[in-house]
VOVEX-555929 format. One line per 2 residues: number of its first residue (from 1); their letters; for each residue x negated, y negated, z negated of C-alpha. Coordinates in steps of 0.2 Angstrom, whole numbers. Layout:
NUM) a) X:Y:Z; ...
END
This chain:
1) mg) 21:-241:-67; 19:-243:-48
3) ep) 25:-235:-32; 24:-215:-32
5) kl) 9:-210:-23; 20:-196:-17
7) ke) 31:-205:-5; 43:-192:1
9) kr) 57:-189:-11; 57:-171:-9
11) wd) 48:-155:-5; 50:-151:14
13) ta) 44:-134:21; 38:-144:36
15) fe) 24:-150:25; 18:-132:25
17) ee) 15:-132:45; 5:-149:43
19) ll) -5:-141:30; -8:-125:41
21) kq) -15:-135:56; -27:-144:44
23) we) -33:-128:37; -35:-121:55
25) ee) -45:-136:60; -56:-136:43
27) np) -58:-117:41; -61:-120:23
29) yl) -61:-101:18; -76:-95:28
31) fn) -87:-84:18; -104:-92:15
33) md) -118:-80:15; -130:-92:9
35) te) -121:-96:-7; -128:-96:-25
37) rp) -111:-92:-32; -107:-74:-37
39) tf) -99:-65:-23; -82:-56:-24
41) vi) -77:-43:-10; -59:-38:-7
43) dt) -56:-22:2; -40:-29:12
45) pp) -29:-17:18; -28:-16:36
47) py) -10:-17:41; -4:-6:55
49) ps) 6:-14:69; 20:-4:72
51) gt) 34:-17:73; 39:-31:63
53) wh) 30:-32:47; 39:-25:32
55) ig) 45:-39:20; 39:-29:5
57) av) 21:-28:14; 21:-47:16
59) ag) 24:-49:-2; 10:-37:-5
61) ys) -2:-47:5; 3:-63:-3
63) fi) -2:-55:-19; -20:-51:-12
65) dm) -21:-69:-6; -17:-74:-24
67) ia) -32:-63:-30; -44:-71:-17
69) rf) -38:-89:-21; -39:-86:-41
71) kr) -57:-79:-40; -63:-94:-29
73) mk) -56:-105:-43; -65:-95:-55
75) gy) -82:-99:-46; -84:-84:-34
77) ev) -89:-84:-16; -75:-73:-10
79) mf) -76:-61:5; -59:-59:10
81) pf) -58:-52:29; -42:-49:38
83) cl) -41:-34:48; -29:-22:58
85) dk) -27:-4:58; -25:0:76
87) ng) -29:18:78; -16:32:77
89) in) -1:42:80; 12:28:78
91) ie) 7:18:93; 5:34:102
93) lt) 23:39:99; 28:21:103
95) ve) 20:23:121; 28:40:123
97) rk) 45:35:118; 43:19:130
99) fk) 37:29:146; 48:45:141
101) ks) 33:57:142; 21:65:132
103) lh) 2:59:130; -4:75:137
105) df) 5:71:153; -4:54:155
107) dr) -21:52:161; -31:50:146
109) ee) -41:33:151; -23:25:156
111) fi) -14:31:140; -28:23:130
113) ki) -27:7:140; -8:7:138
115) cs) -9:9:119; -22:-4:117
117) ee) -10:-17:126; 4:-11:117
119) id) -3:-12:100; -11:-30:104
121) ki) 6:-37:108; 13:-31:90
123) ae) -3:-36:82; -1:-55:86
125) gi) 15:-55:77; 6:-49:61
127) lt) -7:-61:64; 5:-76:66
129) la) 14:-71:50; -2:-68:40
131) rr) -6:-86:44; 11:-93:41
133) ig) 11:-87:23; -4:-96:20
135) ms) -17:-81:19; -34:-89:15
137) td) -43:-75:24; -56:-73:37
139) fd) -49:-72:54; -65:-74:62
141) ey) -83:-70:57; -78:-55:47
143) fy) -62:-50:55; -61:-32:61
145) et) -50:-20:70; -51:-1:68
147) ds) -50:2:86; -65:-8:90
149) pe) -82:0:95; -90:-8:81
151) yr) -79:0:69; -77:17:77
153) kv) -96:19:77; -96:17:59
155) tq) -83:32:57; -94:42:69
157) ai) -111:38:60; -104:43:44
159) fi) -97:60:52; -115:63:59
161) dl) -122:61:43; -109:72:35
163) wk) -111:85:48; -130:86:46
165) rg) -128:89:27; -117:105:31
167) li) -101:96:23; -91:99:39
169) yt) -86:116:46; -75:123:59
171) gl) -61:135:53; -47:146:61
173) rp) -33:145:48; -15:141:46
175) sf) -13:122:48; 2:109:44
177) yc) 7:105:62; 19:93:68
179) pd) 27:99:84; 32:81:89
181) cr) 15:73:86; 7:89:93
183) ta) -7:90:81; -13:96:65
185) ia) -10:86:50; -17:84:32
187) ea) -8:88:16; -8:69:13
189) ev) 3:67:29; 16:79:23
191) ey) 32:74:13; 46:83:8
193) ee) 65:79:11; 81:87:6
195) rp) 89:93:22; 104:104:25
197) sm) 100:122:29; 108:139:29
199) ls) 103:152:17; 107:169:25
201) sv) 106:186:17; 99:199:29
203) kf) 99:218:29; 83:227:31
205) kv) 84:246:33; 72:257:20
207) kg) 63:269:32; 68:287:28
209) td) 83:283:19; 101:276:21
211) ed) 97:262:9; 98:244:15
213) ii) 90:231:6; 95:212:6
215) it) 83:198:9; 88:179:9
217) tt) 80:167:21; 82:150:28
219) rp) 70:155:42; 77:170:52
221) el) 67:164:68; 52:171:58
223) lc) 57:189:57; 46:193:72
225) ac) 31:187:60; 36:198:44
227) kv) 21:208:39; 26:213:22
229) vl) 41:214:9; 37:210:-8
231) vh) 46:215:-24; 41:210:-43
233) ps) 31:224:-51; 42:224:-67
235) de) 58:223:-58; 67:240:-62
237) rw) 80:237:-49; 66:239:-34
239) qh) 53:250:-42; 59:265:-32
241) lh) 54:255:-17; 36:253:-21
243) gk) 25:261:-7; 40:263:4
245) ta) 43:254:22; 56:242:27
247) iv) 62:240:45; 63:222:51
249) pl) 81:220:59; 82:216:77
251) yg) 63:220:80; 62:236:72
253) te) 45:232:66; 39:243:51
255) vp) 31:233:36; 26:239:19
257) it) 36:236:3; 23:230:-10
259) ph) 24:226:-28; 17:208:-31
261) hy) 20:195:-44; 24:182:-30
263) am) 41:189:-30; 54:181:-43
265) pe) 68:193:-49; 78:178:-53
267) lg) 78:171:-36; 91:180:-23
269) tg) 90:198:-23; 72:197:-29
271) iv) 66:204:-13; 56:192:-2
273) mm) 49:194:16; 32:186:20
275) cs) 30:179:38; 16:170:47
277) yg) 20:157:42; 36:148:34
279) dq) 27:139:19; 12:139:9
281) gd) 17:155:0; 15:165:15
283) vq) -1:157:19; -6:162:1
285) if) -1:180:2; -7:183:20
287) re) -24:178:14; -23:188:-2
289) la) -18:203:6; -29:202:21
291) le) -13:203:33; -15:201:52
293) av) -5:185:56; 8:184:71
295) ka) 9:168:79; 28:165:81
297) id) 28:147:86; 16:137:98
299) ed) 9:120:98; 25:114:108
301) gq) 36:120:94; 43:134:105
303) mt) 44:153:101; 30:163:107
305) ea) 30:180:116; 30:187:99
307) ag) 48:182:97; 54:194:112
309) py) 69:188:120; 69:171:111
311) qg) 51:166:118; 52:148:125
313) mk) 66:143:113; 64:127:102
315) va) 64:133:83; 81:126:80
317) da) 89:134:95; 80:151:91
319) rk) 85:151:72; 103:148:79
321) ki) 103:162:91; 95:175:80
323) le) 108:172:67; 121:175:80
325) dl) 113:190:85; 111:196:67
327) ia) 129:193:63; 135:202:80
329) nd) 125:217:73; 132:218:56
331) lv) 115:213:49; 120:197:38
333) td) 130:200:22; 132:182:16
335) qe) 129:164:22; 128:149:10
337) sm) 125:130:16; 112:122:5
339) mh) 101:108:4; 83:113:6
341) kt) 67:104:1; 59:103:19
343) pi) 41:98:23; 41:85:36
345) cs) 28:74:46; 26:58:37
347) rs) 26:49:54; 38:57:65
349) rt) 50:64:51; 49:80:61
351) ei) 49:97:52; 31:104:50
353) ef) 26:121:55; 11:132:49
355) ip) 1:136:65; -16:145:65
357) me) -28:133:73; -45:130:74
359) em) -49:113:66; -64:104:58
361) yl) -63:102:39; -72:91:27
363) kq) -76:99:12; -68:92:-3
365) ld) -62:105:-15; -80:109:-22
367) il) -82:91:-28; -65:88:-36
369) dk) -71:87:-53; -84:74:-49
371) lr) -70:64:-41; -60:64:-56
373) ev) -75:57:-65; -77:43:-52
375) ak) -59:40:-54; -62:36:-73
377) gm) -75:24:-69; -62:12:-60
379) kf) -51:0:-68; -33:2:-62
381) yp) -20:-11:-63; -9:-5:-70
383) pk) -17:8:-79; -2:20:-76
385) hk) -5:21:-58; -21:31:-60
387) ri) -10:46:-64; -5:46:-46
389) ld) -23:49:-40; -26:62:-53
391) dw) -10:71:-49; -15:71:-31
393) md) -31:78:-34; -24:92:-45
395) al) -12:97:-31; -25:98:-17
397) ti) -26:116:-11; -37:116:5
399) dw) -52:106:13; -47:91:23
401) pi) -43:95:41; -51:79:50
403) sr) -49:84:68; -33:80:79
405) rr) -28:83:96; -23:66:101
407) yy) -30:52:112; -29:34:103
409) ht) -41:38:89; -60:38:86
411) ei) -67:53:95; -76:66:87
413) pl) -95:63:94; -101:81:99
415) wy) -105:90:114; -107:108:117
417) ce) -119:118:129; -109:128:142
419) kc) -122:141:141; -126:145:123
421) ne) -112:134:115; -125:124:106
423) ti) -118:109:97; -126:93:103
425) vp) -126:80:89; -131:62:94
427) pp) -140:49:84; -129:37:75
429) ge) -127:19:78; -117:20:95
431) yy) -99:22:99; -97:38:108
433) qp) -83:45:120; -88:64:123
435) wk) -73:66:133; -80:56:147
437) dp) -98:51:142; -112:61:146
439) pp) -122:69:130; -137:59:124
441) vd) -148:74:130; -154:80:147
443) sc) -155:98:143; -150:109:128
445) pk) -164:110:115; -160:128:112
447) cg) -158:137:129; -163:122:141
449) gt) -146:123:149; -141:106:157
451) df) -121:108:159; -112:101:144
453) vg) -93:99:139; -88:85:127
455) ee) -77:88:112; -59:82:116
457) rv) -52:81:99; -52:65:88
459) fd) -52:61:70; -38:59:58
461) tw) -34:41:57; -39:41:38
463) md) -56:45:43; -57:27:49
465) ss) -46:20:36; -57:27:22
467) ns) -72:16:28; -63:-1:25
469) nl) -72:-3:9; -89:0:17
471) va) -85:-11:32; -79:-25:21
473) tl) -96:-24:11; -105:-25:27
475) ym) -111:-6:28; -122:-4:44
477) rd) -123:-23:47; -131:-32:31
479) dd) -140:-19:20; -144:-32:8
481) ff) -127:-38:5; -121:-21:5
483) ek) -132:-14:-9; -128:-30:-19
485) nf) -109:-29:-17; -106:-11:-18
487) pt) -95:-3:-25; -82:-16:-18
489) hv) -75:-27:-31; -57:-23:-28
491) rp) -46:-12:-18; -28:-20:-18
493) qg) -14:-8:-11; 4:-1:-11
495) re) 8:14:-22; 13:24:-8
497) iv) -4:26:0; -13:31:-15
499) rt) -15:50:-11; -21:44:7
501) wl) -31:28:8; -37:27:-10
503) yy) -40:46:-12; -49:47:5
505) tt) -59:32:2; -65:38:-16
507) lk) -70:54:-7; -80:47:7
509) sw) -88:34:-5; -94:48:-16
511) li) -100:58:-1; -110:44:6
513) ke) -117:34:-9; -113:45:-24
515) kk) -104:31:-32; -86:25:-36
517) pf) -78:15:-21; -72:0:-32
519) qd) -74:-9:-48; -56:-12:-49
521) vf) -40:-5:-41; -24:-15:-40
523) ih) -8:-6:-35; 8:-16:-32
525) gl) 25:-8:-31; 36:-5:-17
527) gl) 48:-18:-10; 66:-12:-11
529) da) 83:-18:-6; 94:-28:-18
531) kg) 102:-11:-23; 85:-2:-26
533) ra) 85:7:-10; 71:9:2
535) mh) 74:-1:18; 78:8:33
537) ks) 86:2:49; 98:16:48
539) lg) 104:9:31; 106:-7:39
541) nv) 97:-16:24; 81:-21:33
543) ie) 77:-40:30; 66:-47:43
545) pe) 52:-59:35; 50:-72:48
547) pv) 67:-79:48; 68:-79:29
549) ie) 51:-88:28; 56:-101:41
551) rh) 72:-104:32; 65:-106:14
553) ga) 46:-108:16; 30:-98:12
555) ds) 29:-105:-5; 46:-101:-10
557) fr) 44:-83:-4; 26:-83:-13
559) fw) 33:-89:-30; 48:-77:-28
561) aa) 36:-63:-25; 25:-67:-40
563) se) 39:-71:-52; 49:-56:-48
565) tn) 40:-41:-54; 25:-36:-66
567) vg) 11:-28:-59; 13:-11:-51
569) dd) 32:-12:-53; 44:-10:-38
571) fr) 53:-25:-34; 70:-29:-25
573) is) 71:-41:-12; 86:-52:-10
575) ee) 85:-68:1; 96:-77:-12
577) ri) 83:-75:-25; 70:-80:-12
579) ag) 80:-96:-9; 82:-99:-28
581) sk) 64:-100:-30; 64:-117:-21
583) kf) 74:-125:-35; 57:-123:-45
585) lt) 47:-131:-31; 60:-145:-31
587) kl) 58:-147:-49; 38:-148:-48
589) wn) 40:-160:-34; 51:-172:-44
591) va) 39:-171:-60; 24:-173:-49
593) rf) 32:-189:-40; 37:-197:-57
595) vs) 19:-194:-64; 11:-200:-48
597) sf) 19:-217:-52; 8:-219:-66
599) ef) -11:-223:-66; -23:-208:-67
601) vq) -35:-210:-82; -49:-199:-86
603) eg) -46:-201:-105; -35:-210:-117
605) el) -30:-213:-135; -19:-199:-140
607) kp) -3:-200:-150; 3:-185:-160
609) sd) 16:-182:-145; 0:-181:-133
611) ew) -9:-170:-144; 7:-158:-146
613) il) 9:-156:-128; -10:-154:-124
615) se) -10:-140:-137; 6:-132:-128
617) ln) -3:-134:-112; -19:-125:-120
619) sl) -8:-111:-125; -1:-110:-108
621) ve) -18:-109:-100; -24:-95:-111
623) ec) -8:-85:-107; -10:-87:-89
625) qk) -28:-83:-89; -23:-66:-97
627) gy) -11:-63:-83; -23:-68:-69
629) dv) -37:-58:-76; -26:-41:-74
631) yn) -19:-46:-57; -1:-49:-65
633) ff) 4:-65:-56; 21:-63:-64
635) vp) 14:-70:-80; 7:-87:-73
637) sn) 22:-90:-62; 35:-87:-75
639) kv) 25:-95:-90; 22:-111:-79
641) rt) 40:-112:-74; 46:-110:-91
643) fl) 34:-124:-98; 38:-135:-84
645) wn) 57:-134:-84; 59:-131:-103
647) vf) 45:-141:-112; 35:-153:-101
649) ap) 49:-161:-91; 65:-161:-103
651) hy) 54:-165:-119; 37:-173:-116
653) le) 41:-182:-102; 55:-191:-112
655) ma) 45:-193:-127; 31:-202:-119
657) ks) 42:-212:-106; 42:-228:-115
659) rs) 23:-228:-119; 20:-223:-101
661) yr) 29:-238:-95; 19:-249:-106
663) gd) 2:-241:-99; -2:-232:-115
665) sg) -18:-222:-111; -14:-207:-122
667) al) 2:-205:-113; -5:-207:-95
669) fa) -18:-195:-99; -7:-182:-106
671) lh) 5:-184:-91; -8:-182:-77
673) eg) -18:-168:-87; -2:-158:-89
675) lr) 2:-160:-71; -16:-157:-65
677) tm) -17:-141:-76; -1:-134:-69
679) lk) -6:-137:-51; -22:-128:-54
681) il) -14:-113:-61; -1:-112:-48
683) ap) -12:-115:-34; -16:-96:-30
685) iv) 3:-93:-30; 11:-109:-21
687) pf) -4:-115:-11; 4:-127:0
689) it) 15:-138:-12; 1:-138:-24
691) ek) -11:-144:-11; 1:-157:-5
693) iw) 4:-164:-22; -15:-164:-27
695) se) -22:-172:-12; -10:-186:-11
697) iy) -12:-190:-30; -30:-186:-34
699) gg) -38:-184:-16; -48:-168:-11
701) sv) -41:-150:-12; -34:-141:-28
703) hq) -42:-126:-20; -59:-133:-22
705) et) -55:-136:-41; -60:-124:-56
707) mp) -46:-114:-64; -43:-122:-81
709) ep) -50:-112:-96; -42:-113:-114
711) se) -51:-126:-125; -55:-123:-145
713) er) -53:-143:-146; -36:-143:-138
715) ks) -29:-130:-151; -18:-139:-164
717) gl) -7:-135:-178; 6:-146:-169
719) sd) 11:-131:-160; 18:-124:-176
721) vs) 32:-136:-175; 36:-134:-157
723) ee) 52:-124:-159; 58:-136:-172
725) ll) 54:-151:-161; 63:-143:-146
727) qf) 78:-140:-157; 79:-157:-164
729) ns) 79:-165:-146; 92:-152:-141
731) di) 103:-155:-156; 103:-174:-152
733) wk) 108:-172:-135; 122:-160:-140
735) tk) 128:-173:-152; 128:-186:-139
737) kd) 138:-175:-127; 150:-170:-140
739) kg) 154:-188:-145; 156:-192:-125
741) ls) 140:-204:-126; 127:-205:-113
743) lk) 110:-200:-116; 104:-218:-117
745) se) 117:-223:-130; 112:-229:-147
747) le) 114:-215:-161; 115:-220:-179
749) gv) 113:-209:-195; 100:-197:-189
751) ei) 87:-192:-201; 71:-186:-194
753) pe) 64:-170:-203; 48:-173:-213
755) sl) 39:-160:-202; 42:-171:-186
757) kq) 38:-188:-195; 23:-189:-185
759) fe) 32:-190:-169; 45:-203:-176
761) sd) 40:-218:-165; 43:-208:-149
763) lv) 58:-199:-154; 66:-215:-160
765) lm) 64:-223:-143; 67:-207:-134
767) hn) 84:-205:-142; 88:-224:-146
769) lr) 90:-219:-164; 95:-233:-175
END
């Protein structure tokens, strides 16, 4: 036994900073395009810079890095690009709030410049934190940003292809509309939230009679847009009203009373008014009955001239004023406060409206059956999360509205002839900004006109994000690489964006290549607070990741993340538990430092105790391999912790200690083999401490090693007595404790069971038995 090769007595998170500098200088994770190894491409989720990185997201990206590191150690050349999603409404809203004015009040070029500057500031924090947690990603050669011309030209090229194939059309139809974002949004961007509302029972007069009918509504501001009143055909209470006319209160508008199965007798009075548009039900009925829509609310979220004296009011103000007027005219019979399932914009959290708008749509409803088959061809981890994608496809009711009326997005690459309105479609391969660039033609191919107007609308950000797997696989950049590596090998992502990012990528990949987008889909759960709640500033439960990692280290954070949850499950975030992970790192360091005191030998003459621990080690390798293969880092992290803490350190180290001091080759081999194997298994999860230990004891990098494989030769019947052996040792320790003896004290009268006789020499020395 000599001096420990690990000189420092304890693990210090300052070592992480030293290793980061070393990795930055050496850049060991660059993708080698000339490799002869099989390739593995990760479709890294581009994080959106919209403030400090959510600590749950940091855990999610740690999982992705574990995938990359594991696959390298399995012999793959891993394409693991880092990226940033820098398009979209979030940064626009940030700029609007900062300067206290709408984007439409800015010069467009100026607004885009400000957005770019603001998002770059936020992005730097994400890049710094990604490096700090040890992400072995490519920040250089294959790094991309979705607001770059290189990325945006891919989006535009795909659009041009889809346009020419007739898969995109323009339609005037009711759209989900966010008054704050001032743009149409897709179904996937709509969330539902229980919000307080007032349910009012309002009198409608039946024309030509003295009869009043009562209709309950939470949207009295839409009375001006009422076009029909429905009753259920079999509702005997109202059969006498079939074919009659109702008079809308305050407005005096006459509308037909029509029997229709949409009316539900058990709800309210069983009579319902249909307006353009309060919800999807209104949209459905207006289409079915071919009713002429009234636009009651405009793009600014204000009442239109159709609202009469309420024109120009914000929706909430108009709702309040109309209710006051209805009550003043004795037209309200009852009111009830209630919680109402309200559709809101997922970004601004504003109540959405349904406004008729001319937008561009990408066809999707016609191919949903094909997409369901595509989903079956991908392996989901965990399998249960495939249901989220299936349910979303089952819920879709409209084609995808892909146009938006914003600025900081990829522009729709079209121009229109002012003379004949012919659409000018450019060739793919360049990045176009039609709102300021001239068209790629001198004259209209249809009429010869020379005056053009550029399209001012932009794409939904998911039109960009859904290209990420293509860009990661070098679509339009390296055709040979793309064909060899598409479908992309794995899509890692959070559960909350299955219906957006995963679905739209599946749709886009099928439309472009008629293939599934991925081989594997890894979906991790959500990071919640210690009480199981989502983290929001309003709740005061947000934990900022940077100070936590600075206090406890990246490896403590990563080990906590891996050991906290099974694949796909939500996980609770507690700084106390993150700090607790350092105890394991300390134990690992102490064991490694002890082992580093002994000579490393490549082979040895094994005794039964050595064969036993190597058999246990072999079982550990097999179990951890199964966990890694299904992206379940909970398995290797907890299995190694249990093995180190409960078997290797307290039992084998003590059993082999005397022989180790004497230089017994079997003990030395088993000690180092146990440590080396654990370091390799743990390397993807805790890359810093494993690298530090490995490099100082064995030289080189643990991340260049091969992941251990289970061995038939290592399997031994000795594992059958493991439980009895551990119990025997525990009983001896308890006996000494009960007698007030130190663990080194002699103990007489102990008989070693026949099944453990093969370990007798080590057990006698270990426990000082007489």
